[in-house]
PDB file of N, H, CA, C and O in Angstrom:
ATOM      1  N   MET A   1       0.906  -1.181   0.020  1.00  0.00           N
ATOM      2  CA  MET A   1      -0.027  -0.103   0.021  1.00  0.00           C
ATOM      3  C   MET A   1       0.982   1.218  -0.025  1.00  0.00           C
ATOM      4  O   MET A   1       2.065   1.175   0.558  1.00  0.00           O
ATOM      5  N   LYS A   2       0.556   2.382  -0.753  1.00  0.00           N
ATOM      6  H   LYS A   2      -0.324   2.418  -1.227  1.00  0.00           H
ATOM      7  CA  LYS A   2       1.336   3.488  -0.855  1.00  0.00           C
ATOM      8  C   LYS A   2       0.721   4.478   0.206  1.00  0.00           C
ATOM      9  O   LYS A   2      -0.483   4.539   0.455  1.00  0.00           O
ATOM     10  N   THR A   3       1.629   5.190   0.756  1.00  0.00           N
ATOM     11  H   THR A   3       2.607   5.140   0.553  1.00  0.00           H
ATOM     12  CA  THR A   3       1.100   6.333   1.656  1.00  0.00           C
ATOM     13  C   THR A   3       2.125   7.402   1.670  1.00  0.00           C
ATOM     14  O   THR A   3       3.264   7.159   1.272  1.00  0.00           O
ATOM     15  N   THR A   4       1.780   8.583   2.110  1.00  0.00           N
ATOM     16  H   THR A   4       0.854   8.781   2.433  1.00  0.00           H
ATOM     17  CA  THR A   4       2.737   9.705   2.281  1.00  0.00           C
ATOM     18  C   THR A   4       3.030   9.850   3.679  1.00  0.00           C
ATOM     19  O   THR A   4       2.072   9.735   4.443  1.00  0.00           O
ATOM     20  N   LEU A   5       4.121  10.072   4.148  1.00  0.00           N
ATOM     21  H   LEU A   5       4.900  10.166   3.527  1.00  0.00           H
ATOM     22  CA  LEU A   5       4.584  10.422   5.483  1.00  0.00           C
ATOM     23  C   LEU A   5       5.468  11.673   5.465  1.00  0.00           C
ATOM     24  O   LEU A   5       6.246  11.908   4.540  1.00  0.00           O
ATOM     25  N   ASN A   6       5.311  12.451   6.517  1.00  0.00           N
ATOM     26  H   ASN A   6       4.679  12.260   7.268  1.00  0.00           H
ATOM     27  CA  ASN A   6       6.202  13.632   6.755  1.00  0.00           C
ATOM     28  C   ASN A   6       7.235  13.176   7.739  1.00  0.00           C
ATOM     29  O   ASN A   6       6.883  12.921   8.891  1.00  0.00           O
ATOM     30  N   ILE A   7       8.552  13.049   7.349  1.00  0.00           N
ATOM     31  H   ILE A   7       8.838  13.257   6.413  1.00  0.00           H
ATOM     32  CA  ILE A   7       9.550  12.553   8.233  1.00  0.00           C
ATOM     33  C   ILE A   7      10.594  13.633   8.338  1.00  0.00           C
ATOM     34  O   ILE A   7      10.976  14.215   7.323  1.00  0.00           O
ATOM     35  N   ASP A   8      11.087  13.932   9.581  1.00  0.00           N
ATOM     36  H   ASP A   8      10.776  13.460  10.405  1.00  0.00           H
ATOM     37  CA  ASP A   8      12.194  14.920   9.829  1.00  0.00           C
ATOM     38  C   ASP A   8      13.362  14.602   9.004  1.00  0.00           C
ATOM     39  O   ASP A   8      13.724  13.441   8.812  1.00  0.00           O
ATOM     40  N   ALA A   9      14.013  15.732   8.465  1.00  0.00           N
ATOM     41  H   ALA A   9      13.719  16.675   8.621  1.00  0.00           H
ATOM     42  CA  ALA A   9      15.074  15.566   7.609  1.00  0.00           C
ATOM     43  C   ALA A   9      16.229  14.785   8.121  1.00  0.00           C
ATOM     44  O   ALA A   9      16.892  14.055   7.384  1.00  0.00           O
ATOM     45  N   THR A  10      16.482  14.952   9.465  1.00  0.00           N
ATOM     46  H   THR A  10      15.944  15.546  10.064  1.00  0.00           H
ATOM     47  CA  THR A  10      17.702  14.266  10.088  1.00  0.00           C
ATOM     48  C   THR A  10      17.293  12.687  10.136  1.00  0.00           C
ATOM     49  O   THR A  10      18.082  11.790   9.842  1.00  0.00           O
ATOM     50  N   VAL A  11      16.129  12.508  10.492  1.00  0.00           N
ATOM     51  H   VAL A  11      15.487  13.237  10.731  1.00  0.00           H
ATOM     52  CA  VAL A  11      15.649  11.019  10.553  1.00  0.00           C
ATOM     53  C   VAL A  11      15.792  10.400   9.280  1.00  0.00           C
ATOM     54  O   VAL A  11      16.327   9.294   9.207  1.00  0.00           O
ATOM     55  N   MET A  12      15.354  11.020   8.217  1.00  0.00           N
ATOM     56  H   MET A  12      14.919  11.918   8.276  1.00  0.00           H
ATOM     57  CA  MET A  12      15.331  10.554   6.784  1.00  0.00           C
ATOM     58  C   MET A  12      16.778  10.306   6.319  1.00  0.00           C
ATOM     59  O   MET A  12      17.123   9.329   5.656  1.00  0.00           O
ATOM     60  N   ALA A  13      17.555  11.256   6.722  1.00  0.00           N
ATOM     61  H   ALA A  13      17.275  12.050   7.261  1.00  0.00           H
ATOM     62  CA  ALA A  13      19.068  11.030   6.254  1.00  0.00           C
ATOM     63  C   ALA A  13      19.610   9.853   6.905  1.00  0.00           C
ATOM     64  O   ALA A  13      20.314   9.088   6.246  1.00  0.00           O
ATOM     65  N   ARG A  14      19.328   9.597   8.276  1.00  0.00           N
ATOM     66  H   ARG A  14      18.756  10.219   8.811  1.00  0.00           H
ATOM     67  CA  ARG A  14      19.762   8.381   8.844  1.00  0.00           C
ATOM     68  C   ARG A  14      19.155   7.164   8.260  1.00  0.00           C
ATOM     69  O   ARG A  14      19.819   6.145   8.065  1.00  0.00           O
ATOM     70  N   LEU A  15      17.887   7.266   7.977  1.00  0.00           N
ATOM     71  H   LEU A  15      17.348   8.093   8.135  1.00  0.00           H
ATOM     72  CA  LEU A  15      17.191   6.130   7.450  1.00  0.00           C
ATOM     73  C   LEU A  15      17.801   5.796   6.124  1.00  0.00           C
ATOM     74  O   LEU A  15      17.923   4.606   5.835  1.00  0.00           O
ATOM     75  N   LYS A  16      18.207   6.745   5.266  1.00  0.00           N
ATOM     76  H   LYS A  16      18.107   7.712   5.500  1.00  0.00           H
ATOM     77  CA  LYS A  16      18.832   6.448   3.991  1.00  0.00           C
ATOM     78  C   LYS A  16      20.128   5.853   4.119  1.00  0.00           C
ATOM     79  O   LYS A  16      20.432   4.921   3.374  1.00  0.00           O
ATOM     80  N   ARG A  17      20.986   6.320   5.046  1.00  0.00           N
ATOM     81  H   ARG A  17      20.739   7.077   5.651  1.00  0.00           H
ATOM     82  CA  ARG A  17      22.304   5.898   5.288  1.00  0.00           C
ATOM     83  C   ARG A  17      22.218   4.428   5.742  1.00  0.00           C
ATOM     84  O   ARG A  17      22.921   3.561   5.223  1.00  0.00           O
ATOM     85  N   GLU A  18      21.319   4.168   6.742  1.00  0.00           N
ATOM     86  H   GLU A  18      20.747   4.873   7.164  1.00  0.00           H
ATOM     87  CA  GLU A  18      21.184   2.683   7.243  1.00  0.00           C
ATOM     88  C   GLU A  18      20.714   1.894   6.229  1.00  0.00           C
ATOM     89  O   GLU A  18      21.263   0.807   6.051  1.00  0.00           O
ATOM     90  N   ALA A  19      19.697   2.270   5.446  1.00  0.00           N
ATOM     91  H   ALA A  19      19.251   3.154   5.590  1.00  0.00           H
ATOM     92  CA  ALA A  19      19.261   1.466   4.348  1.00  0.00           C
ATOM     93  C   ALA A  19      20.325   1.022   3.371  1.00  0.00           C
ATOM     94  O   ALA A  19      20.357  -0.120   2.911  1.00  0.00           O
ATOM     95  N   ALA A  20      21.176   1.951   3.080  1.00  0.00           N
ATOM     96  H   ALA A  20      21.150   2.878   3.454  1.00  0.00           H
ATOM     97  CA  ALA A  20      22.292   1.671   2.102  1.00  0.00           C
ATOM     98  C   ALA A  20      23.233   0.697   2.742  1.00  0.00           C
ATOM     99  O   ALA A  20      23.642  -0.302   2.150  1.00  0.00           O
ATOM    100  N   ARG A  21      23.568   1.016   3.973  1.00  0.00           N
ATOM    101  H   ARG A  21      23.236   1.827   4.454  1.00  0.00           H
ATOM    102  CA  ARG A  21      24.533   0.124   4.660  1.00  0.00           C
ATOM    103  C   ARG A  21      24.050  -1.281   4.712  1.00  0.00           C
ATOM    104  O   ARG A  21      24.880  -2.188   4.635  1.00  0.00           O
ATOM    105  N   GLN A  22      22.656  -1.571   4.849  1.00  0.00           N
ATOM    106  H   GLN A  22      21.983  -0.835   4.911  1.00  0.00           H
ATOM    107  CA  GLN A  22      22.196  -2.909   5.090  1.00  0.00           C
ATOM    108  C   GLN A  22      21.830  -3.421   3.562  1.00  0.00           C
ATOM    109  O   GLN A  22      21.540  -4.611   3.435  1.00  0.00           O
ATOM    110  N   GLY A  23      21.834  -2.699   2.578  1.00  0.00           N
ATOM    111  H   GLY A  23      22.070  -1.732   2.681  1.00  0.00           H
ATOM    112  CA  GLY A  23      21.404  -3.102   1.339  1.00  0.00           C
ATOM    113  C   GLY A  23      19.891  -3.245   1.282  1.00  0.00           C
ATOM    114  O   GLY A  23      19.439  -4.134   0.560  1.00  0.00           O
ATOM    115  N   ARG A  24      19.057  -2.460   1.969  1.00  0.00           N
ATOM    116  H   ARG A  24      19.424  -1.738   2.555  1.00  0.00           H
ATOM    117  CA  ARG A  24      17.746  -2.733   1.886  1.00  0.00           C
ATOM    118  C   ARG A  24      17.094  -1.365   1.457  1.00  0.00           C
ATOM    119  O   ARG A  24      17.748  -0.322   1.434  1.00  0.00           O
ATOM    120  N   THR A  25      15.674  -1.442   1.098  1.00  0.00           N
ATOM    121  H   THR A  25      15.143  -2.289   1.118  1.00  0.00           H
ATOM    122  CA  THR A  25      15.034  -0.211   0.744  1.00  0.00           C
ATOM    123  C   THR A  25      14.551   0.487   1.983  1.00  0.00           C
ATOM    124  O   THR A  25      14.381  -0.121   3.039  1.00  0.00           O
ATOM    125  N   MET A  26      14.327   1.811   1.833  1.00  0.00           N
ATOM    126  H   MET A  26      14.465   2.304   0.974  1.00  0.00           H
ATOM    127  CA  MET A  26      13.812   2.566   2.877  1.00  0.00           C
ATOM    128  C   MET A  26      12.423   2.054   3.334  1.00  0.00           C
ATOM    129  O   MET A  26      12.062   2.080   4.511  1.00  0.00           O
ATOM    130  N   SER A  27      11.746   1.631   2.404  1.00  0.00           N
ATOM    131  H   SER A  27      12.040   1.610   1.448  1.00  0.00           H
ATOM    132  CA  SER A  27      10.313   1.069   2.653  1.00  0.00           C
ATOM    133  C   SER A  27      10.471  -0.138   3.572  1.00  0.00           C
ATOM    134  O   SER A  27       9.739  -0.250   4.555  1.00  0.00           O
ATOM    135  N   GLU A  28      11.398  -1.040   3.284  1.00  0.00           N
ATOM    136  H   GLU A  28      11.993  -0.950   2.485  1.00  0.00           H
ATOM    137  CA  GLU A  28      11.659  -2.133   4.047  1.00  0.00           C
ATOM    138  C   GLU A  28      12.043  -1.845   5.500  1.00  0.00           C
ATOM    139  O   GLU A  28      11.592  -2.436   6.481  1.00  0.00           O
ATOM    140  N   MET A  29      12.990  -0.795   5.499  1.00  0.00           N
ATOM    141  H   MET A  29      13.357  -0.314   4.702  1.00  0.00           H
ATOM    142  CA  MET A  29      13.464  -0.315   6.845  1.00  0.00           C
ATOM    143  C   MET A  29      12.246   0.238   7.666  1.00  0.00           C
ATOM    144  O   MET A  29      12.077  -0.173   8.814  1.00  0.00           O
ATOM    145  N   VAL A  30      11.469   1.073   7.163  1.00  0.00           N
ATOM    146  H   VAL A  30      11.606   1.407   6.230  1.00  0.00           H
ATOM    147  CA  VAL A  30      10.284   1.666   7.897  1.00  0.00           C
ATOM    148  C   VAL A  30       9.198   0.564   8.290  1.00  0.00           C
ATOM    149  O   VAL A  30       8.648   0.552   9.391  1.00  0.00           O
ATOM    150  N   GLU A  31       8.974  -0.255   7.390  1.00  0.00           N
ATOM    151  H   GLU A  31       9.421  -0.246   6.495  1.00  0.00           H
ATOM    152  CA  GLU A  31       8.076  -1.479   7.651  1.00  0.00           C
ATOM    153  C   GLU A  31       8.540  -2.256   8.754  1.00  0.00           C
ATOM    154  O   GLU A  31       7.744  -2.609   9.625  1.00  0.00           O
ATOM    155  N   THR A  32       9.820  -2.575   8.805  1.00  0.00           N
ATOM    156  H   THR A  32      10.466  -2.289   8.097  1.00  0.00           H
ATOM    157  CA  THR A  32      10.397  -3.399   9.794  1.00  0.00           C
ATOM    158  C   THR A  32      10.268  -2.695  11.262  1.00  0.00           C
ATOM    159  O   THR A  32       9.871  -3.278  12.271  1.00  0.00           O
ATOM    160  N   ALA A  33      10.666  -1.374  11.189  1.00  0.00           N
ATOM    161  H   ALA A  33      10.988  -0.901  10.369  1.00  0.00           H
ATOM    162  CA  ALA A  33      10.611  -0.540  12.528  1.00  0.00           C
ATOM    163  C   ALA A  33       9.197  -0.429  12.927  1.00  0.00           C
ATOM    164  O   ALA A  33       8.940  -0.422  14.131  1.00  0.00           O
ATOM    165  N   LEU A  34       8.233  -0.340  12.045  1.00  0.00           N
ATOM    166  H   LEU A  34       8.441  -0.346  11.067  1.00  0.00           H
ATOM    167  CA  LEU A  34       6.887  -0.261  12.456  1.00  0.00           C
ATOM    168  C   LEU A  34       6.359  -1.547  13.033  1.00  0.00           C
ATOM    169  O   LEU A  34       5.626  -1.556  14.022  1.00  0.00           O
ATOM    170  N   ARG A  35       6.745  -2.632  12.399  1.00  0.00           N
ATOM    171  H   ARG A  35       7.341  -2.625  11.596  1.00  0.00           H
ATOM    172  CA  ARG A  35       6.365  -3.962  12.811  1.00  0.00           C
ATOM    173  C   ARG A  35       6.860  -4.172  14.332  1.00  0.00           C
ATOM    174  O   ARG A  35       6.130  -4.641  15.206  1.00  0.00           O
ATOM    175  N   LEU A  36       8.043  -3.811  14.512  1.00  0.00           N
ATOM    176  H   LEU A  36       8.635  -3.430  13.802  1.00  0.00           H
ATOM    177  CA  LEU A  36       8.686  -3.952  15.866  1.00  0.00           C
ATOM    178  C   LEU A  36       7.908  -3.058  16.751  1.00  0.00           C
ATOM    179  O   LEU A  36       7.572  -3.546  17.830  1.00  0.00           O
ATOM    180  N   MET A  37       7.572  -1.890  16.504  1.00  0.00           N
ATOM    181  H   MET A  37       7.845  -1.494  15.627  1.00  0.00           H
ATOM    182  CA  MET A  37       6.990  -0.961  17.469  1.00  0.00           C
ATOM    183  C   MET A  37       5.592  -1.385  17.654  1.00  0.00           C
ATOM    184  O   MET A  37       5.052  -1.104  18.724  1.00  0.00           O
ATOM    185  N   LEU A  38       4.945  -2.015  16.763  1.00  0.00           N
ATOM    186  H   LEU A  38       5.383  -2.244  15.894  1.00  0.00           H
ATOM    187  CA  LEU A  38       3.468  -2.348  16.869  1.00  0.00           C
ATOM    188  C   LEU A  38       3.186  -3.842  17.360  1.00  0.00           C
ATOM    189  O   LEU A  38       2.044  -4.235  17.599  1.00  0.00           O
ATOM    190  N   ARG A  39       4.224  -4.573  17.478  1.00  0.00           N
ATOM    191  H   ARG A  39       5.152  -4.254  17.284  1.00  0.00           H
ATOM    192  CA  ARG A  39       4.010  -5.995  17.921  1.00  0.00           C
ATOM    193  C   ARG A  39       3.459  -6.100  19.189  1.00  0.00           C
ATOM    194  O   ARG A  39       3.579  -5.206  20.027  1.00  0.00           O
ATOM    195  N   GLU A  40       2.812  -7.223  19.395  1.00  0.00           N
ATOM    196  H   GLU A  40       2.715  -7.948  18.714  1.00  0.00           H
ATOM    197  CA  GLU A  40       2.144  -7.427  20.652  1.00  0.00           C
ATOM    198  C   GLU A  40       3.256  -7.758  21.677  1.00  0.00           C
ATOM    199  O   GLU A  40       4.191  -8.511  21.408  1.00  0.00           O
ATOM    200  N   PRO A  41       3.086  -7.125  22.907  1.00  0.00           N
ATOM    201  CA  PRO A  41       4.104  -7.478  23.968  1.00  0.00           C
ATOM    202  C   PRO A  41       4.143  -8.816  24.411  1.00  0.00           C
ATOM    203  O   PRO A  41       3.111  -9.433  24.674  1.00  0.00           O
ATOM    204  N   ARG A  42       5.296  -9.311  24.513  1.00  0.00           N
ATOM    205  H   ARG A  42       6.135  -8.809  24.300  1.00  0.00           H
ATOM    206  CA  ARG A  42       5.467 -10.752  24.988  1.00  0.00           C
ATOM    207  C   ARG A  42       5.127 -10.805  26.458  1.00  0.00           C
ATOM    208  O   ARG A  42       5.389  -9.863  27.206  1.00  0.00           O
ATOM    209  N   GLU A  43       4.559 -11.882  26.853  1.00  0.00           N
ATOM    210  H   GLU A  43       4.347 -12.647  26.245  1.00  0.00           H
ATOM    211  CA  GLU A  43       4.310 -12.118  28.237  1.00  0.00           C
ATOM    212  C   GLU A  43       5.692 -12.362  28.898  1.00  0.00           C
ATOM    213  O   GLU A  43       6.541 -13.088  28.379  1.00  0.00           O
ATOM    214  N   ARG A  44       5.861 -11.733  30.038  1.00  0.00           N
ATOM    215  H   ARG A  44       5.172 -11.144  30.460  1.00  0.00           H
ATOM    216  CA  ARG A  44       7.081 -11.989  30.812  1.00  0.00           C
ATOM    217  C   ARG A  44       7.014 -13.239  31.507  1.00  0.00           C
ATOM    218  O   ARG A  44       5.926 -13.554  31.988  1.00  0.00           O
ATOM    219  N   GLU A  45       8.002 -14.008  31.640  1.00  0.00           N
ATOM    220  H   GLU A  45       8.886 -13.752  31.250  1.00  0.00           H
ATOM    221  CA  GLU A  45       8.166 -15.130  32.427  1.00  0.00           C
ATOM    222  C   GLU A  45       8.348 -14.698  33.945  1.00  0.00           C
ATOM    223  O   GLU A  45       9.007 -13.718  34.293  1.00  0.00           O
ATOM    224  N   GLU A  46       7.719 -15.504  34.746  1.00  0.00           N
ATOM    225  H   GLU A  46       7.183 -16.300  34.463  1.00  0.00           H
ATOM    226  CA  GLU A  46       7.824 -15.252  36.293  1.00  0.00           C
ATOM    227  C   GLU A  46       9.340 -15.391  36.704  1.00  0.00           C
ATOM    228  O   GLU A  46       9.935 -16.437  36.443  1.00  0.00           O
ATOM    229  N   LEU A  47       9.909 -14.445  37.284  1.00  0.00           N
ATOM    230  H   LEU A  47       9.426 -13.596  37.496  1.00  0.00           H
ATOM    231  CA  LEU A  47      11.252 -14.498  37.872  1.00  0.00           C
ATOM    232  C   LEU A  47      11.247 -15.277  39.096  1.00  0.00           C
ATOM    233  O   LEU A  47      10.272 -15.150  39.836  1.00  0.00           O
ATOM    234  N   PRO A  48      12.251 -16.119  39.445  1.00  0.00           N
ATOM    235  CA  PRO A  48      12.339 -16.826  40.716  1.00  0.00           C
ATOM    236  C   PRO A  48      12.685 -15.750  41.790  1.00  0.00           C
ATOM    237  O   PRO A  48      13.389 -14.779  41.510  1.00  0.00           O
ATOM    238  N   GLU A  49      12.173 -15.956  43.005  1.00  0.00           N
ATOM    239  H   GLU A  49      11.601 -16.744  43.232  1.00  0.00           H
ATOM    240  CA  GLU A  49      12.463 -15.086  44.112  1.00  0.00           C
ATOM    241  C   GLU A  49      13.856 -15.204  44.402  1.00  0.00           C
ATOM    242  O   GLU A  49      14.551 -16.219  44.347  1.00  0.00           O
ATOM    243  N   LEU A  50      14.208 -13.924  44.750  1.00  0.00           N
ATOM    244  H   LEU A  50      13.643 -13.100  44.794  1.00  0.00           H
ATOM    245  CA  LEU A  50      15.691 -13.882  45.214  1.00  0.00           C
ATOM    246  C   LEU A  50      16.039 -14.532  46.584  1.00  0.00           C
ATOM    247  O   LEU A  50      15.256 -14.417  47.527  1.00  0.00           O
ATOM    248  N   PRO A  51      17.143 -15.175  46.693  1.00  0.00           N
ATOM    249  CA  PRO A  51      17.334 -15.760  48.004  1.00  0.00           C
ATOM    250  C   PRO A  51      17.666 -14.597  49.099  1.00  0.00           C
ATOM    251  O   PRO A  51      18.222 -13.523  48.872  1.00  0.00           O
ATOM    252  N   ALA A  52      17.198 -15.071  50.300  1.00  0.00           N
ATOM    253  H   ALA A  52      16.746 -15.943  50.485  1.00  0.00           H
ATOM    254  CA  ALA A  52      17.465 -14.148  51.484  1.00  0.00           C
ATOM    255  C   ALA A  52      18.465 -14.828  52.445  1.00  0.00           C
ATOM    256  O   ALA A  52      18.458 -16.037  52.674  1.00  0.00           O
ATOM    257  N   PHE A  53      19.277 -13.991  52.956  1.00  0.00           N
ATOM    258  H   PHE A  53      19.284 -13.008  52.770  1.00  0.00           H
ATOM    259  CA  PHE A  53      20.275 -14.441  53.977  1.00  0.00           C
ATOM    260  C   PHE A  53      20.451 -13.444  54.976  1.00  0.00           C
ATOM    261  O   PHE A  53      20.098 -12.275  54.819  1.00  0.00           O
ATOM    262  N   HIS A  54      21.052 -13.943  56.115  1.00  0.00           N
ATOM    263  H   HIS A  54      21.339 -14.893  56.242  1.00  0.00           H
ATOM    264  CA  HIS A  54      21.308 -13.145  57.204  1.00  0.00           C
ATOM    265  C   HIS A  54      22.904 -13.090  57.449  1.00  0.00           C
ATOM    266  O   HIS A  54      23.615 -14.084  57.598  1.00  0.00           O
ATOM    267  N   SER A  55      23.275 -11.935  57.460  1.00  0.00           N
ATOM    268  H   SER A  55      22.697 -11.128  57.338  1.00  0.00           H
ATOM    269  CA  SER A  55      24.747 -11.615  57.583  1.00  0.00           C
ATOM    270  C   SER A  55      25.283 -11.598  58.942  1.00  0.00           C
ATOM    271  O   SER A  55      26.507 -11.596  59.075  1.00  0.00           O
ATOM    272  N   GLY A  56      24.521 -11.585  59.972  1.00  0.00           N
ATOM    273  H   GLY A  56      23.527 -11.586  59.864  1.00  0.00           H
ATOM    274  CA  GLY A  56      24.996 -11.566  61.256  1.00  0.00           C
ATOM    275  C   GLY A  56      25.109 -10.123  61.833  1.00  0.00           C
ATOM    276  O   GLY A  56      25.466  -9.900  62.990  1.00  0.00           O
ATOM    277  N   GLY A  57      24.783  -9.191  60.951  1.00  0.00           N
ATOM    278  H   GLY A  57      24.493  -9.372  60.012  1.00  0.00           H
ATOM    279  CA  GLY A  57      24.779  -7.894  61.403  1.00  0.00           C
ATOM    280  C   GLY A  57      26.163  -7.168  61.086  1.00  0.00           C
ATOM    281  O   GLY A  57      27.150  -7.832  60.769  1.00  0.00           O
ATOM    282  N   ALA A  58      26.193  -5.870  61.178  1.00  0.00           N
ATOM    283  H   ALA A  58      25.391  -5.331  61.436  1.00  0.00           H
ATOM    284  CA  ALA A  58      27.427  -5.093  60.822  1.00  0.00           C
ATOM    285  C   ALA A  58      28.588  -5.362  61.681  1.00  0.00           C
ATOM    286  O   ALA A  58      28.370  -5.523  62.882  1.00  0.00           O
ATOM    287  N   LEU A  59      29.715  -5.429  61.265  1.00  0.00           N
ATOM    288  H   LEU A  59      29.892  -5.298  60.290  1.00  0.00           H
ATOM    289  CA  LEU A  59      30.901  -5.481  62.081  1.00  0.00           C
ATOM    290  C   LEU A  59      31.479  -4.322  62.612  1.00  0.00           C
ATOM    291  O   LEU A  59      32.173  -4.323  63.629  1.00  0.00           O
ATOM    292  N   VAL A  60      31.177  -3.219  61.868  1.00  0.00           N
ATOM    293  H   VAL A  60      30.614  -3.218  61.041  1.00  0.00           H
ATOM    294  CA  VAL A  60      31.632  -1.965  62.288  1.00  0.00           C
ATOM    295  C   VAL A  60      30.530  -0.826  61.978  1.00  0.00           C
ATOM    296  O   VAL A  60      29.736  -0.953  61.046  1.00  0.00           O
ATOM    297  N   ASP A  61      30.543   0.214  62.769  1.00  0.00           N
ATOM    298  H   ASP A  61      31.189   0.318  63.526  1.00  0.00           H
ATOM    299  CA  ASP A  61      29.686   1.413  62.465  1.00  0.00           C
ATOM    300  C   ASP A  61      30.308   2.221  61.398  1.00  0.00           C
ATOM    301  O   ASP A  61      31.312   2.883  61.659  1.00  0.00           O
ATOM    302  N   ILE A  62      29.790   2.217  60.214  1.00  0.00           N
ATOM    303  H   ILE A  62      28.974   1.679  60.002  1.00  0.00           H
ATOM    304  CA  ILE A  62      30.470   2.839  59.106  1.00  0.00           C
ATOM    305  C   ILE A  62      30.490   4.369  59.239  1.00  0.00           C
ATOM    306  O   ILE A  62      31.146   5.012  58.419  1.00  0.00           O
ATOM    307  N   ALA A  63      29.850   4.964  60.164  1.00  0.00           N
ATOM    308  H   ALA A  63      29.317   4.442  60.830  1.00  0.00           H
ATOM    309  CA  ALA A  63      29.851   6.419  60.527  1.00  0.00           C
ATOM    310  C   ALA A  63      31.057   6.698  61.337  1.00  0.00           C
ATOM    311  O   ALA A  63      31.438   7.857  61.498  1.00  0.00           O
ATOM    312  N   ASP A  64      31.732   5.591  61.901  1.00  0.00           N
ATOM    313  H   ASP A  64      31.422   4.649  61.770  1.00  0.00           H
ATOM    314  CA  ASP A  64      32.846   5.776  62.629  1.00  0.00           C
ATOM    315  C   ASP A  64      34.050   5.518  61.779  1.00  0.00           C
ATOM    316  O   ASP A  64      34.464   4.376  61.585  1.00  0.00           O
ATOM    317  N   ARG A  65      34.652   6.671  61.234  1.00  0.00           N
ATOM    318  H   ARG A  65      34.315   7.599  61.391  1.00  0.00           H
ATOM    319  CA  ARG A  65      35.677   6.468  60.239  1.00  0.00           C
ATOM    320  C   ARG A  65      36.882   5.697  60.691  1.00  0.00           C
ATOM    321  O   ARG A  65      37.399   4.858  59.954  1.00  0.00           O
ATOM    322  N   ASP A  66      37.353   5.978  61.931  1.00  0.00           N
ATOM    323  H   ASP A  66      36.934   6.660  62.529  1.00  0.00           H
ATOM    324  CA  ASP A  66      38.538   5.240  62.488  1.00  0.00           C
ATOM    325  C   ASP A  66      38.271   3.771  62.643  1.00  0.00           C
ATOM    326  O   ASP A  66      39.136   2.951  62.337  1.00  0.00           O
ATOM    327  N   ALA A  67      37.084   3.412  63.115  1.00  0.00           N
ATOM    328  H   ALA A  67      36.381   4.079  63.363  1.00  0.00           H
ATOM    329  CA  ALA A  67      36.733   1.962  63.174  1.00  0.00           C
ATOM    330  C   ALA A  67      36.702   1.286  61.838  1.00  0.00           C
ATOM    331  O   ALA A  67      37.209   0.178  61.664  1.00  0.00           O
ATOM    332  N   LEU A  68      36.052   2.022  60.823  1.00  0.00           N
ATOM    333  H   LEU A  68      35.640   2.922  60.965  1.00  0.00           H
ATOM    334  CA  LEU A  68      36.003   1.565  59.616  1.00  0.00           C
ATOM    335  C   LEU A  68      37.321   1.393  58.916  1.00  0.00           C
ATOM    336  O   LEU A  68      37.480   0.373  58.245  1.00  0.00           O
ATOM    337  N   TYR A  69      38.250   2.254  58.999  1.00  0.00           N
ATOM    338  H   TYR A  69      38.121   3.082  59.544  1.00  0.00           H
ATOM    339  CA  TYR A  69      39.719   2.116  58.529  1.00  0.00           C
ATOM    340  C   TYR A  69      40.314   0.849  59.222  1.00  0.00           C
ATOM    341  O   TYR A  69      40.973   0.016  58.601  1.00  0.00           O
ATOM    342  N   GLN A  70      40.047   0.768  60.487  1.00  0.00           N
ATOM    343  H   GLN A  70      39.511   1.445  60.992  1.00  0.00           H
ATOM    344  CA  GLN A  70      40.675  -0.335  61.244  1.00  0.00           C
ATOM    345  C   GLN A  70      40.210  -1.703  60.776  1.00  0.00           C
ATOM    346  O   GLN A  70      41.011  -2.629  60.647  1.00  0.00           O
ATOM    347  N   ALA A  71      38.895  -1.829  60.518  1.00  0.00           N
ATOM    348  H   ALA A  71      38.244  -1.077  60.622  1.00  0.00           H
ATOM    349  CA  ALA A  71      38.327  -3.021  59.893  1.00  0.00           C
ATOM    350  C   ALA A  71      38.767  -3.201  58.444  1.00  0.00           C
ATOM    351  O   ALA A  71      38.946  -4.354  58.053  1.00  0.00           O
ATOM    352  N   MET A  72      38.949  -2.245  57.657  1.00  0.00           N
ATOM    353  H   MET A  72      38.804  -1.308  57.975  1.00  0.00           H
ATOM    354  CA  MET A  72      39.523  -2.403  56.292  1.00  0.00           C
ATOM    355  C   MET A  72      40.856  -2.878  56.198  1.00  0.00           C
ATOM    356  O   MET A  72      41.209  -3.670  55.325  1.00  0.00           O
ATOM    357  N   GLU A  73      41.654  -2.389  57.125  1.00  0.00           N
ATOM    358  H   GLU A  73      41.368  -1.746  57.835  1.00  0.00           H
ATOM    359  CA  GLU A  73      42.991  -2.666  57.200  1.00  0.00           C
ATOM    360  C   GLU A  73      43.405  -3.825  58.019  1.00  0.00           C
ATOM    361  O   GLU A  73      44.593  -4.138  58.095  1.00  0.00           O
ATOM    362  N   GLY A  74      42.410  -4.515  58.675  1.00  0.00           N
ATOM    363  H   GLY A  74      41.445  -4.260  58.613  1.00  0.00           H
ATOM    364  CA  GLY A  74      42.631  -5.658  59.450  1.00  0.00           C
ATOM    365  C   GLY A  74      43.393  -5.467  60.650  1.00  0.00           C
ATOM    366  O   GLY A  74      44.209  -6.311  61.019  1.00  0.00           O
ATOM    367  N   ARG A  75      43.183  -4.462  61.245  1.00  0.00           N
ATOM    368  H   ARG A  75      42.519  -3.777  60.945  1.00  0.00           H
ATOM    369  CA  ARG A  75      43.865  -4.124  62.638  1.00  0.00           C
ATOM    370  C   ARG A  75      43.142  -4.732  63.760  1.00  0.00           C
ATOM    371  O   ARG A  75      43.541  -4.568  64.913  1.00  0.00           O
TER     372      ARG A  75
END
């Protein structure tokens, strides 16, 4: 089907370059882009729940700079 579209000049220039690079027509490129944009969203698979663990609490108060440096340096 033929139709007329108004496309921004910079977008059109990029479309022409990309079509030439891929060896495709601009119509093929536009149709592919539209198909991708208009496709039905895929159902997302349910992700497994992340594991939980208990670290045993903080070893040092990170607000205490000296204690933090001592813990980092192994003193």
